[in-house]
C-alpha positions in Angstrom: -111.0 55.5 177.9 -113.5 57.9 176.9 -116.7 57.9 179.2 -119.8 55.9 178.7 -122.4 58.0 180.5 -125.0 57.3 179.4 -125.2 55.5 176.5 -127.7 54.4 174.2 -128.7 50.9 172.9 -130.2 50.8 169.9 -132.0 47.4 169.7 -132.6 46.1 165.9 -134.8 43.1 166.1 -136.2 40.9 162.8 -139.9 41.0 164.2 -140.3 44.2 165.3 -139.1 47.5 164.6 -135.6 49.4 165.7 -136.4 50.9 169.2 -133.9 53.0 171.2 -133.5 52.6 174.8 -130.8 54.6 177.0 -129.1 53.0 179.4 -126.8 54.6 182.2 -124.0 52.3 182.1 -120.3 53.0 183.2 -117.0 52.3 180.9 -116.2 49.6 183.8 -119.7 48.0 183.5 -120.6 47.5 180.3 -123.8 45.0 179.4 -122.1 41.8 178.0 -123.7 39.4 175.0 -125.7 37.8 176.9 -127.2 39.8 180.1 -128.4 42.7 177.8 -128.4 42.0 174.4 -131.3 38.6 173.4 -131.7 40.0 170.9 -130.2 39.2 166.8 -127.8 42.8 166.3 -126.9 45.7 169.0 -125.1 48.8 168.0 -124.1 50.2 171.4 -123.4 54.4 171.3 -122.4 57.9 172.9 -124.4 61.1 173.2 -122.3 62.4 169.8 -123.5 59.4 168.1 -120.7 57.2 167.5 -120.6 54.0 167.0 -118.3 52.6 169.8 -119.0 48.8 169.5 -121.6 47.1 167.3 -122.6 43.3 169.0 -124.1 40.1 167.3 -125.7 37.8 169.3 -124.1 34.1 169.2 -120.9 32.7 169.0 -119.9 36.1 167.0 -119.2 39.3 167.8 -117.5 42.5 166.4 -116.1 45.0 168.7 -115.2 48.5 167.3 -112.1 50.0 169.3 -112.8 53.3 171.1 -109.7 55.2 171.4 -107.3 53.3 169.3 -109.1 52.8 166.2 -109.2 49.3 165.3 -111.8 46.7 164.8 -111.4 43.2 166.6 -113.2 40.0 165.3 -113.7 37.5 167.9 -115.4 34.0 167.6 -116.3 31.5 170.2 -113.9 33.9 172.5 -110.6 33.6 169.0 -110.0 36.4 167.8 -110.1 35.5 164.2 -109.0 39.2 162.3 -107.9 42.4 163.6 -108.3 45.3 161.5 -106.3 48.9 162.5 -103.6 51.4 161.3 -101.7 49.1 159.9 -103.8 47.0 157.8 -105.9 43.6 158.5 -104.7 40.8 160.5 -106.2 37.6 160.5 -105.1 35.0 163.3 -102.3 33.6 161.8 -100.1 35.1 160.0 -98.9 38.4 157.6 -101.0 41.6 158.4 -102.0 42.8 154.5 -102.8 46.3 154.0 -103.5 46.3 150.0 -104.8 44.5 147.5 -102.3 44.5 145.1 -103.0 45.2 140.8 -99.3 45.3 140.4 -98.6 42.7 137.9 -94.7 42.6 137.7 -95.3 41.3 141.8 -92.2 44.0 141.9 -92.6 45.5 145.2 -91.6 41.8 146.8 -94.1 42.8 149.7 -95.9 40.5 152.1 -98.4 42.9 153.3 -99.8 43.1 149.6 -102.4 40.5 148.5 -102.5 40.3 144.3 -105.5 39.9 143.0 -106.8 37.3 140.5 -106.4 39.6 137.3 -102.2 40.4 138.2 -101.0 36.7 139.5 -102.4 35.6 136.2 -100.8 38.6 134.1 -97.6 37.6 135.9 -97.3 33.9 135.3 -98.3 34.4 131.8 -95.6 36.9 131.4 -93.4 33.6 131.8 -89.5 34.1 133.3 -88.2 37.5 132.8 -84.8 37.9 131.4 -84.0 34.2 130.9 -84.2 33.3 126.8 -82.3 31.2 124.5 -79.7 32.7 122.2 -78.5 30.2 119.1 -75.4 28.8 119.4 -73.6 25.5 119.4 -72.1 26.1 122.9 -75.0 23.8 125.0 -77.2 20.9 123.4 -80.4 22.1 125.7 -81.6 18.5 125.0 -81.3 15.8 122.1 -83.1 13.2 121.0 -80.6 10.6 120.1 -82.4 7.4 118.8 -82.1 5.9 115.4 -85.8 6.0 114.2 -87.3 4.6 110.6 -90.2 4.8 108.6 -91.6 5.2 104.5 -94.3 7.1 104.5 -94.9 10.0 101.7 -96.7 12.6 103.8 -94.7 14.4 106.1 -95.3 12.6 109.9 -93.7 13.6 113.5 -91.2 11.4 114.5 -88.9 13.4 117.2 -90.5 16.2 119.6 -88.6 18.7 121.8 -90.3 20.7 124.6 -88.6 23.6 125.1 -88.6 26.0 129.2 -88.0 29.1 127.7 -88.0 31.9 124.5 -85.4 32.8 122.4 -83.4 31.3 120.0 -82.2 28.3 119.5 -80.0 26.2 116.5 -82.0 22.5 115.5 -79.3 19.4 114.0 -80.2 16.2 113.2 -79.1 13.3 110.6 -80.5 11.7 107.8 -80.2 8.6 105.6 -82.2 6.5 103.2 -81.7 3.0 101.8 -83.0 3.9 98.9 -85.3 6.7 96.8 -85.4 10.7 98.3 -85.7 11.2 101.5 -87.1 14.4 103.7 -86.7 16.3 106.3 -88.6 19.7 108.1 -88.6 21.1 111.4 -92.0 22.2 112.5 -93.0 24.3 116.2 -96.7 23.7 117.3 -97.7 21.6 114.3 -97.1 24.5 111.9 -93.8 23.8 109.5 -90.9 26.6 109.8 -87.7 25.3 108.5 -86.7 25.0 104.9 -86.2 21.1 103.9 -83.5 19.1 103.6 -83.7 16.2 101.6 -81.2 13.4 100.2 -80.7 10.3 98.8 -78.1 9.6 100.5 -77.3 6.3 101.9 -74.9 7.2 104.9 -75.8 9.8 107.2 -75.5 13.3 106.5 -76.3 16.0 109.5 -78.9 18.8 108.8 -79.3 22.2 110.9 -81.1 25.2 111.1 -79.3 27.7 112.2 -82.0 30.0 114.1 -85.5 28.7 114.7 -87.7 31.7 117.4 -89.3 29.8 120.2 -91.4 30.6 123.0 -91.9 28.8 126.4 -93.8 26.1 126.3 -93.1 25.2 122.3 -92.7 21.6 121.3 -90.0 22.4 118.6 -91.0 18.8 116.0 -88.4 16.9 113.5 -91.1 15.6 110.4 -90.1 13.4 107.8 -91.6 12.0 104.8 -89.5 9.9 101.4 -90.3 9.7 97.6 -91.6 6.4 97.7 -92.6 3.8 100.4 -90.4 0.5 98.5 -87.4 3.3 100.6 -86.9 3.1 104.1 -86.1 6.1 105.6 -83.6 6.4 108.9 -83.2 9.4 111.2 -81.5 10.3 114.5 -79.3 12.8 116.9 -81.7 15.1 117.0 -80.7 17.9 119.5 -80.8 22.1 120.2 -78.5 24.4 121.1 -78.1 27.2 122.6 -75.0 29.9 124.1 -77.7 29.5 127.2 -77.5 26.3 129.3 -80.6 24.9 130.0 -82.4 21.2 130.4 -85.6 20.8 128.4 -87.6 18.1 128.6 -87.6 15.4 125.2 -91.8 13.8 124.5 -90.8 11.8 122.0 -88.0 10.1 120.9 
């Protein structure tokens, strides 16, 4: 322990100007908070003008170590935080030595705390390395219920929300009892596919072989009929990929 004879105690009070006092304390008899420092703020220095400890009155104290280069923060007699060469440690949990701006989280560290911007960039990037690839190997999601209508303007009738990005295959069936039925694929309310039309009174199968999507996109089937005198029917709407996954049907 570095010898502390004598010490200079700098007392700062809100109501008086700063004053310096030379006090003869040994390392084994440092003043306690209550007996010697009845002010709002006190700094203890050695004769080389190096700060040894800073003490704040009340229930909170901050102590700077002499030999181990540490700062300890104590409240009501309980250590709440410590800063040393290893970083900062709170009362419980891991030691932290970095505020990280890594948007990939590649460090996978218990010692780094990511900034708000880094977390947002990581979340906005979605799940890396997993994408749909258009193909008929797996049915990712399906909305098979038969729906019918007689609207002459394109109207959304089925919808599937996808979890990943990539390319998907889309399939469905359509028929009418009269007139000409029309169907078209939309993504997030925007027309993507080509119009498929038919006057068949038996179900015919239709497909968009490759449609590109992003995570969270809404894949939709819209339909219309040439005249309100007829009724159009659709069913068995599904998306397929060569990569298996489970998506959520939001309208069937």
